[in-house]
DSSP file (Angstrom, degrees, kcal/mol; ACC not computed):
  #  RESIDUE AA STRUCTURE BP1 BP2  ACC     N-H-->O    O-->H-N    N-H-->O    O-->H-N    TCO  KAPPA ALPHA  PHI   PSI    X-CA   Y-CA   Z-CA
    1    1 A M     >        0   0    0      0, 0.0     4,-2.0     0, 0.0     5,-0.2   0.000 360.0 360.0 360.0 -37.4   30.6    3.3  -88.3
    2    2 A L  H  >  +     0   0    0      1,-0.2     4,-2.4     2,-0.2     5,-0.2   0.895 360.0  54.1 -61.1 -40.1   30.8    2.4  -84.6
    3    3 A L  H  > S+     0   0    0      1,-0.2     4,-2.4     2,-0.2    -1,-0.2   0.887 106.2  52.6 -60.9 -40.2   31.6    6.0  -83.8
    4    4 A F  H  > S+     0   0    0      2,-0.2     4,-2.4     1,-0.2    -2,-0.2   0.924 111.0  46.1 -61.2 -46.0   28.4    7.0  -85.7
    5    5 A F  H  X S+     0   0    0     -4,-2.0     4,-2.4     2,-0.2    -2,-0.2   0.895 113.0  49.0 -66.8 -40.6   26.2    4.6  -83.6
    6    6 A V  H  X S+     0   0    0     -4,-2.4     4,-2.3     2,-0.2    -1,-0.2   0.920 112.7  48.5 -65.0 -42.9   27.7    5.7  -80.3
    7    7 A G  H  X S+     0   0    0     -4,-2.4     4,-2.1    -5,-0.2    -2,-0.2   0.905 112.1  48.5 -62.8 -42.2   27.2    9.3  -81.2
    8    8 A S  H  X S+     0   0    0     -4,-2.4     4,-2.3     1,-0.2     5,-0.3   0.902 111.0  50.7 -63.9 -41.0   23.6    8.7  -82.2
    9    9 A W  H  X S+     0   0    0     -4,-2.4     4,-2.5     1,-0.2    -2,-0.2   0.903 109.8  50.3 -64.3 -41.8   23.0    6.8  -79.0
   10   10 A L  H  X S+     0   0    0     -4,-2.3     4,-0.8     1,-0.2    -1,-0.2   0.907 112.1  47.4 -63.7 -41.5   24.4    9.6  -76.9
   11   11 A L  H  < S+     0   0    0     -4,-2.1     3,-0.2     1,-0.2    -2,-0.2   0.900 119.5  37.2 -69.2 -40.6   22.3   12.2  -78.6
   12   12 A T  H >< S+     0   0    0     -4,-2.3     3,-0.8     1,-0.2    -2,-0.2   0.792 113.4  56.9 -82.6 -27.5   19.1   10.3  -78.4
   13   13 A G  H 3< S+     0   0    0     -4,-2.5    -1,-0.2    -5,-0.3    -2,-0.2   0.625 103.6  54.3 -77.8 -13.3   19.7    8.8  -74.9
   14   14 A C  T 3< S+     0   0    0     -4,-0.8    -1,-0.2    -3,-0.2    -2,-0.1   0.267  74.3 124.7-105.7  10.5   20.2   12.2  -73.3
   15   15 A K    <   -     0   0    0     -3,-0.8     2,-0.1     1,-0.1     3,-0.1  -0.511  64.8-116.1 -71.4 136.1   17.0   13.9  -74.3
   16   16 A P        -     0   0    0      0, 0.0     2,-0.2     0, 0.0    -1,-0.1  -0.390  34.3 -97.2 -70.5 151.1   15.0   15.2  -71.4
   17   17 A E        -     0   0    0     -2,-0.1     2,-0.6     1,-0.1     0, 0.0  -0.476  37.7-132.4 -66.3 133.8   11.6   13.7  -70.6
   18   18 A V        -     0   0    0     -2,-0.2     2,-0.5    -3,-0.1    -1,-0.1  -0.812  18.8-166.5 -94.8 122.3    8.8   15.8  -72.1
   19   19 A I        -     0   0    0     -2,-0.6    55,-0.1     2,-0.1    75,-0.1  -0.934   0.7-168.1-107.6 127.4    5.9   16.5  -69.7
   20   20 A S        +     0   0    0     -2,-0.5     2,-0.3    75,-0.1    75,-0.1  -0.264  39.6 118.3-118.1  47.6    2.9   17.9  -71.5
   21   21 A I        -     0   0    0     73,-0.3     2,-0.5    -2,-0.0    73,-0.1  -0.794  53.4-139.0-104.4 155.7    0.5   19.2  -68.8
   22   22 A T        -     0   0    0     -2,-0.3     2,-0.2    52,-0.1    52,-0.2  -0.969  24.9-126.6-111.0 126.0   -0.6   22.8  -68.4
   23   23 A V        -     0   0    0     50,-2.4     2,-0.8    -2,-0.5    50,-0.1  -0.506   9.0-140.0 -76.4 134.4   -0.7   23.9  -64.8
   24   24 A D    >>  -     0   0    0     -2,-0.2     4,-1.0     1,-0.2     3,-1.0  -0.850  10.6-159.8 -91.2 106.5   -3.9   25.5  -63.5
   25   25 A E  H >> S+     0   0    0     -2,-0.8     4,-1.3     1,-0.3     3,-0.6   0.848  88.2  61.6 -58.3 -36.0   -2.7   28.3  -61.3
   26   26 A A  H 34 S+     0   0    0      1,-0.3    -1,-0.3     2,-0.2     3,-0.2   0.855 103.9  49.6 -60.7 -34.4   -6.0   28.5  -59.5
   27   27 A K  H <4 S+     0   0    0     -3,-1.0    -1,-0.3     1,-0.2    -2,-0.2   0.735 105.9  57.6 -75.4 -22.0   -5.4   24.9  -58.2
   28   28 A L  H << S+     0   0    0     -4,-1.0    16,-0.3    -3,-0.6    -1,-0.2   0.782  83.3  99.2 -77.7 -27.3   -1.9   25.8  -57.1
   29   29 A V     <  +     0   0    0     -4,-1.3     2,-0.3    -3,-0.2    16,-0.2  -0.411  66.8  50.9 -65.2 130.5   -3.2   28.5  -54.8
   30   30 A G  E    S-A   44   0A   0     14,-2.4    14,-2.7    -2,-0.1     2,-0.5  -0.866  94.6 -48.6 138.5-170.3   -3.4   27.4  -51.2
   31   31 A I  E     -A   43   0A   0     -2,-0.3    86,-2.9    12,-0.2     2,-0.4  -0.879  50.3-166.5-104.7 131.9   -1.2   25.6  -48.5
   32   32 A W  E     -AB  42 116A   0     10,-3.2    10,-2.4    -2,-0.5     2,-0.4  -0.923   9.6-149.1-122.2 142.4    0.6   22.5  -49.5
   33   33 A Y  E     -AB  41 115A   0     82,-3.1    82,-2.5    -2,-0.4     2,-0.2  -0.935  24.1-119.0-113.2 129.9    2.3   19.9  -47.2
   34   34 A A  E     - B   0 114A   0      6,-2.5     2,-1.4    -2,-0.4    80,-0.2  -0.493  16.6-138.9 -70.5 131.0    5.3   17.9  -48.4
   35   35 A M  S    S+     0   0    0     78,-3.1     2,-0.2    -2,-0.2    78,-0.2  -0.480  73.2  78.1 -89.8  64.6    4.7   14.2  -48.5
   36   36 A D  S    S-     0   0    0     -2,-1.4     4,-0.0     2,-0.3    76,-0.0  -0.704 104.8 -64.5-146.1-160.1    8.1   13.1  -47.2
   37   37 A N  S    S+     0   0    0     -2,-0.2     2,-0.2     2,-0.1    -2,-0.1   0.170 104.0  87.8 -86.1  21.5    9.8   13.0  -43.8
   38   38 A T  S    S-     0   0    0     -4,-0.2    -2,-0.3     2,-0.1    16,-0.0  -0.543  74.2-135.0-105.5 175.9    9.7   16.7  -43.3
   39   39 A Q        +     0   0    0     -2,-0.2    16,-2.3    -4,-0.1     2,-0.4  -0.374  54.5 151.1-120.5  49.1    7.1   19.0  -41.8
   40   40 A E  E     - C   0  54A   0     14,-0.2    -6,-2.5    -6,-0.2     2,-0.3  -0.680  25.2-168.9 -92.9 133.1    7.5   21.4  -44.7
   41   41 A Y  E     -AC  33  53A   0     12,-3.2    12,-1.8    -2,-0.4     2,-0.4  -0.900   7.8-164.5-120.2 148.9    4.7   23.7  -45.9
   42   42 A W  E     -AC  32  52A   0    -10,-2.4   -10,-3.2    -2,-0.3     2,-0.5  -0.999   4.5-163.3-131.4 129.2    4.4   25.8  -49.0
   43   43 A R  E     -AC  31  51A   0      8,-3.1     8,-1.7    -2,-0.4     2,-0.6  -0.965   1.5-167.9-116.1 124.0    1.8   28.5  -49.4
   44   44 A F  E     -AC  30  50A   0    -14,-2.7   -14,-2.4    -2,-0.5     6,-0.2  -0.951  11.0-157.9-109.8 117.7    1.0   29.9  -52.9
   45   45 A D    >   -     0   0    0      4,-3.2     3,-1.5    -2,-0.6     4,-0.2  -0.601  27.0-117.7 -93.9 156.2   -1.1   33.1  -52.9
   46   46 A S  T 3  S+     0   0    0      1,-0.3    -1,-0.1    -2,-0.2     4,-0.1   0.694 111.9  66.4 -67.2 -18.3   -3.2   34.3  -55.8
   47   47 A E  T 3  S-     0   0    0      2,-0.1    -1,-0.3     1,-0.0     3,-0.1   0.239 121.6-104.9 -85.3  14.9   -1.1   37.5  -56.0
   48   48 A H  S <  S+     0   0    0     -3,-1.5    21,-2.1     1,-0.3     2,-0.3   0.800  87.0 117.3  62.9  32.5    1.8   35.3  -57.0
   49   49 A K  E     + D   0  68A   0     19,-0.2    -4,-3.2    -4,-0.2    -1,-0.3  -0.811  37.2 165.2-116.5 164.2    3.4   35.6  -53.6
   50   50 A G  E     -CD  44  67A   0     17,-2.2    17,-2.0    -2,-0.3     2,-0.3  -0.967  24.3-140.7-165.1 179.9    4.1   32.8  -51.2
   51   51 A E  E     -CD  43  66A   0     -8,-1.7    -8,-3.1    -2,-0.3     2,-0.4  -0.987   6.7-159.3-152.8 145.3    5.9   31.5  -48.2
   52   52 A T  E     +CD  42  65A   0     13,-2.1    13,-2.2    -2,-0.3     2,-0.3  -0.985  17.4 167.3-126.9 142.5    7.6   28.3  -47.2
   53   53 A W  E     -C   41   0A   0    -12,-1.8   -12,-3.2    -2,-0.4     2,-0.5  -0.977  26.8-141.1-149.8 159.6    8.3   27.1  -43.6
   54   54 A D  E > > -C   40   0A   0     -2,-0.3     5,-1.5   -14,-0.2     3,-1.4  -0.951   3.7-164.9-128.9 109.9    9.3   23.9  -41.8
   55   55 A E  G > 5S+     0   0    0    -16,-2.3     3,-1.6    -2,-0.5   -15,-0.1   0.722  88.3  67.8 -68.8 -21.3    7.6   23.2  -38.5
   56   56 A S  G 3 5S+     0   0    0      1,-0.3    -1,-0.3   -17,-0.2   -16,-0.1   0.730 101.9  48.7 -69.0 -19.1   10.3   20.5  -37.7
   57   57 A E  G < 5S-     0   0    0     -3,-1.4    -1,-0.3     2,-0.2    -2,-0.2   0.155 124.9-107.5-100.6  15.9   12.7   23.5  -37.4
   58   58 A D  T < 5S+     0   0    0     -3,-1.6     2,-0.5     1,-0.2    -3,-0.2   0.829  75.8 138.3  61.2  36.0   10.2   25.4  -35.2
   59   59 A V      < -     0   0    0     -5,-1.5    -1,-0.2     3,-0.0     2,-0.2  -0.960  33.7-165.7-110.8 126.8    9.3   27.8  -38.0
   60   60 A Q    >   -     0   0    0     -2,-0.5     3,-2.4     1,-0.1     4,-0.4  -0.592  36.6 -72.0-107.0 167.3    5.6   28.6  -38.3
   61   61 A E  T 3  S+     0   0    0      1,-0.3    -1,-0.1    -2,-0.2    -8,-0.0  -0.355 123.7  32.6 -56.4 136.9    3.5   30.3  -41.0
   62   62 A G  T 3  S+     0   0    0     -3,-0.1    -1,-0.3     3,-0.1     4,-0.1   0.158 112.7  65.8  95.9 -16.4    4.3   34.0  -41.0
   63   63 A E  S <  S+     0   0    0     -3,-2.4    -2,-0.2     2,-0.1     3,-0.1   0.387  83.9  98.1-111.5  -1.3    7.9   33.3  -40.0
   64   64 A G  S    S-     0   0    0     -4,-0.4     2,-0.4     1,-0.1   -11,-0.2   0.081  84.8 -70.5 -82.9-169.6    9.0   31.5  -43.1
   65   65 A T  E     -D   52   0A   0    -13,-2.2   -13,-2.1     1,-0.0     2,-0.2  -0.724  48.2-140.4 -87.3 127.6   10.9   32.4  -46.3
   66   66 A K  E     +D   51   0A   0     -2,-0.4    15,-1.2    15,-0.3     2,-0.3  -0.548  26.5 167.8 -88.4 152.3    8.9   34.6  -48.7
   67   67 A F  E     -DE  50  80A   0    -17,-2.0   -17,-2.2    13,-0.2     2,-0.3  -0.986  31.0-129.1-155.3 161.3    9.0   34.3  -52.4
   68   68 A N  E     -DE  49  79A   0     11,-2.1    11,-2.9    -2,-0.3     2,-0.3  -0.826  31.0-164.2-104.9 153.7    7.3   35.4  -55.7
   69   69 A W  E     - E   0  78A   0    -21,-2.1     2,-0.3    -2,-0.3     9,-0.2  -0.972  14.2-179.0-141.1 156.0    6.2   32.7  -58.1
   70   70 A E  E     - E   0  77A   0      7,-1.9     7,-2.6    -2,-0.3     2,-0.4  -0.986  12.0-150.5-149.9 153.0    5.1   32.4  -61.7
   71   71 A V  E     - E   0  76A   0     -2,-0.3     2,-0.4     5,-0.2     5,-0.2  -0.986  10.7-179.7-128.0 135.5    3.9   29.6  -64.0
   72   72 A K  E >  S- E   0  75A   0      3,-2.1     3,-2.6    -2,-0.4     2,-0.5  -0.961  72.8 -45.5-132.7 116.9    4.3   29.2  -67.7
   73   73 A D  T 3  S-     0   0    0     -2,-0.4   -50,-2.4     1,-0.3   -53,-0.1  -0.495 126.2 -25.5  58.6-110.2    2.9   26.0  -69.1
   74   74 A N  T 3  S+     0   0    0     -2,-0.5    20,-3.1   -52,-0.2     2,-0.6   0.180 113.4 109.2-115.5  17.2    4.2   23.4  -66.6
   75   75 A Q  E <   -EF  72  93A   0     -3,-2.6    -3,-2.1    18,-0.2     2,-0.5  -0.845  49.3-164.0 -99.9 122.4    7.2   25.4  -65.5
   76   76 A L  E     -EF  71  92A   0     16,-2.9    16,-2.8    -2,-0.6     2,-0.5  -0.913   5.1-172.0-105.4 124.8    7.2   26.9  -62.0
   77   77 A R  E     -EF  70  91A   0     -7,-2.6    -7,-1.9    -2,-0.5     2,-0.4  -0.975   1.8-167.6-118.2 129.4    9.7   29.6  -61.1
   78   78 A M  E     -EF  69  90A   0     12,-2.8    12,-2.5    -2,-0.5     2,-0.6  -0.960   7.9-157.3-117.9 135.0   10.1   30.9  -57.6
   79   79 A D  E     -EF  68  89A   0    -11,-2.9   -11,-2.1    -2,-0.4     2,-0.3  -0.927  12.2-165.3-112.3 105.0   12.0   34.0  -56.7
   80   80 A F  E     -EF  67  88A   0      8,-3.1     8,-2.5    -2,-0.6     2,-0.4  -0.723   4.5-161.1 -90.3 140.5   13.2   33.9  -53.1
   81   81 A Y  E     - F   0  87A   0    -15,-1.2   -15,-0.3    -2,-0.3     6,-0.2  -0.981   2.7-150.2-128.9 137.9   14.4   37.2  -51.6
   82   82 A G    >   -     0   0    0      4,-1.9     3,-1.7    -2,-0.4   -17,-0.0  -0.342  34.8 -95.3 -98.8 177.6   16.5   37.7  -48.6
   83   83 A E  T 3  S+     0   0    0      1,-0.3    -1,-0.1     2,-0.1    -2,-0.0   0.745 123.0  53.8 -64.3 -25.2   16.9   40.3  -45.9
   84   84 A M  T 3  S-     0   0    0      2,-0.0    -1,-0.3     0, 0.0    -3,-0.0   0.292 122.7-101.5 -95.0   9.2   19.8   41.9  -47.8
   85   85 A G  S <  S+     0   0    0     -3,-1.7    -2,-0.1     1,-0.3     2,-0.1   0.500  72.2 147.4  87.6   4.1   17.8   42.2  -51.1
   86   86 A Q        -     0   0    0      1,-0.0    -4,-1.9    -5,-0.0     2,-0.4  -0.397  36.0-145.7 -74.2 152.0   19.4   39.2  -52.8
   87   87 A H  E     -F   81   0A   0     -6,-0.2     2,-0.4    -2,-0.1    -6,-0.2  -0.966  13.7-174.8-120.5 134.4   17.3   37.1  -55.2
   88   88 A V  E     -F   80   0A   0     -8,-2.5    -8,-3.1    -2,-0.4     2,-0.4  -0.995  13.2-152.7-128.6 124.8   17.6   33.3  -55.7
   89   89 A Y  E     -F   79   0A   0     -2,-0.4     2,-0.4   -10,-0.2   -10,-0.2  -0.794   8.8-170.2-101.3 138.3   15.6   31.6  -58.4
   90   90 A Y  E     -F   78   0A   0    -12,-2.5   -12,-2.8    -2,-0.4     2,-0.4  -0.996   6.7-159.9-124.4 133.2   14.4   28.0  -58.3
   91   91 A D  E     +F   77   0A   0     -2,-0.4    16,-0.5   -14,-0.2     2,-0.3  -0.935  12.9 175.2-115.9 135.2   12.8   26.3  -61.4
   92   92 A Y  E     -F   76   0A   0    -16,-2.8   -16,-2.9    -2,-0.4     2,-0.6  -0.957  26.8-135.0-134.7 152.2   10.7   23.3  -61.3
   93   93 A T  E     -FG  75 105A   0     12,-2.6    12,-2.2    -2,-0.3     2,-0.6  -0.953  21.5-140.3-104.4 121.0    8.7   21.2  -63.8
   94   94 A I  E     + G   0 104A   0    -20,-3.1   -73,-0.3    -2,-0.6    10,-0.3  -0.736  26.0 173.4 -82.7 120.5    5.2   20.3  -62.5
   95   95 A T  E     +     0   0A   0      8,-2.1     2,-0.4    -2,-0.6    -1,-0.2   0.682  64.6  27.4-102.6 -23.3    4.6   16.8  -63.6
   96   96 A V  E     + G   0 103A   0      7,-1.2     7,-2.3   -75,-0.0     2,-0.3  -0.998  63.3 167.8-140.6 135.3    1.3   16.0  -61.8
   97   97 A Q  E     + G   0 102A   0     -2,-0.4     2,-0.2     5,-0.2     5,-0.2  -0.945  10.1 139.5-150.4 130.5   -1.4   18.4  -60.7
   98   98 A N        -     0   0    0      3,-2.4    -2,-0.0    -2,-0.3   -74,-0.0  -0.791  66.4 -73.7-145.3-166.6   -5.0   17.9  -59.5
   99   99 A D  S    S+     0   0    0     -2,-0.2     3,-0.1     1,-0.2    17,-0.0   0.790 127.0  24.6 -66.6 -27.4   -7.2   19.4  -56.8
  100  100 A S  S    S+     0   0    0      1,-0.2    16,-2.3    15,-0.1     2,-0.3   0.564 122.2  30.9-118.8 -10.7   -5.4   17.7  -53.9
  101  101 A T  E     - H   0 115A   0     14,-0.2    -3,-2.4   -69,-0.1     2,-0.3  -0.979  48.9-178.9-143.6 156.4   -1.9   16.9  -55.0
  102  102 A F  E     -GH  97 114A   0     12,-1.8    12,-2.8    -2,-0.3     2,-0.4  -0.975  11.2-153.9-150.4 154.9    0.9   18.1  -57.2
  103  103 A T  E     -GH  96 113A   0     -7,-2.3    -8,-2.1    -2,-0.3    -7,-1.2  -0.981   8.7-166.9-127.6 137.1    4.4   16.9  -58.0
  104  104 A W  E     -GH  94 112A   0      8,-2.4     8,-2.1    -2,-0.4     2,-0.4  -0.901   9.2-150.8-121.1 156.5    7.4   18.8  -59.1
  105  105 A R  E     -GH  93 111A   0    -12,-2.2   -12,-2.6    -2,-0.3     6,-0.2  -0.990  16.4-144.1-122.7 131.0   10.7   17.8  -60.5
  106  106 A D    >   -     0   0    0      4,-2.7     3,-1.8    -2,-0.4   -14,-0.1  -0.219  37.3 -89.0 -86.1-177.9   13.8   19.9  -60.0
  107  107 A L  T 3  S+     0   0    0    -16,-0.5    -1,-0.1     1,-0.3   -15,-0.1   0.653 126.6  56.0 -67.2 -14.9   16.7   20.5  -62.5
  108  108 A Y  T 3  S-     0   0    0      2,-0.1    -1,-0.3     0, 0.0     3,-0.1   0.358 119.9-105.3 -98.8   4.2   18.5   17.4  -61.1
  109  109 A G  S <  S+     0   0    0     -3,-1.8     2,-0.3     1,-0.3    -2,-0.1   0.460  74.2 139.6  88.2   1.5   15.6   15.1  -61.7
  110  110 A Q        -     0   0    0     -5,-0.0    -4,-2.7     1,-0.0     2,-0.3  -0.614  37.2-153.6 -80.3 137.1   14.5   14.8  -58.1
  111  111 A T  E     - H   0 105A   0     -2,-0.3     2,-0.3    -6,-0.2    -6,-0.2  -0.828  13.0-172.9-113.3 151.8   10.7   14.8  -57.5
  112  112 A R  E     - H   0 104A   0     -8,-2.1    -8,-2.4    -2,-0.3     2,-0.4  -0.993  10.9-150.3-138.2 143.3    8.6   15.9  -54.5
  113  113 A T  E     - H   0 103A   0     -2,-0.3   -78,-3.1   -10,-0.2     2,-0.3  -0.922  10.9-165.6-117.2 142.7    4.9   15.5  -54.0
  114  114 A F  E     -BH  34 102A   0    -12,-2.8   -12,-1.8    -2,-0.4     2,-0.4  -0.934   7.3-151.2-126.8 146.6    2.7   17.8  -52.0
  115  115 A I  E     -BH  33 101A   0    -82,-2.5   -82,-3.1    -2,-0.3     2,-0.3  -0.917  29.1-107.7-116.7 148.0   -0.9   17.4  -50.7
  116  116 A K  E      B   32   0A   0    -16,-2.3   -84,-0.2    -2,-0.4   -86,-0.0  -0.532 360.0 360.0 -75.8 133.9   -3.3   20.3  -50.1
  117  117 A K              0   0    0    -86,-2.9    -1,-0.1    -2,-0.3   -85,-0.1   0.451 360.0 360.0 -79.9 360.0   -3.9   21.1  -46.5
């Protein structure tokens, strides 16, 4: 019986948190500044293209890493592409979104919040 309870606890204790917002893509479009100790910017364009750069590393807008993005419900997927044609995908769950801020959570549970520039 103890094995049954431990198994039940493991199955119910490991469920991911369910976030039930729907992201408004129009509110995501623009330039966003990371609210942490970086000088990191993210630009989301309406054509589902974007760029990220970090001014603390002396990288300015136009010199950053380009990506494509898409949103389904509250899931943000970004496709970064390198000079050699490689693709790297990053998936995030947007947990908070309004006109001036949004927060994402990565696959490891780490969150970051951004403010609109």
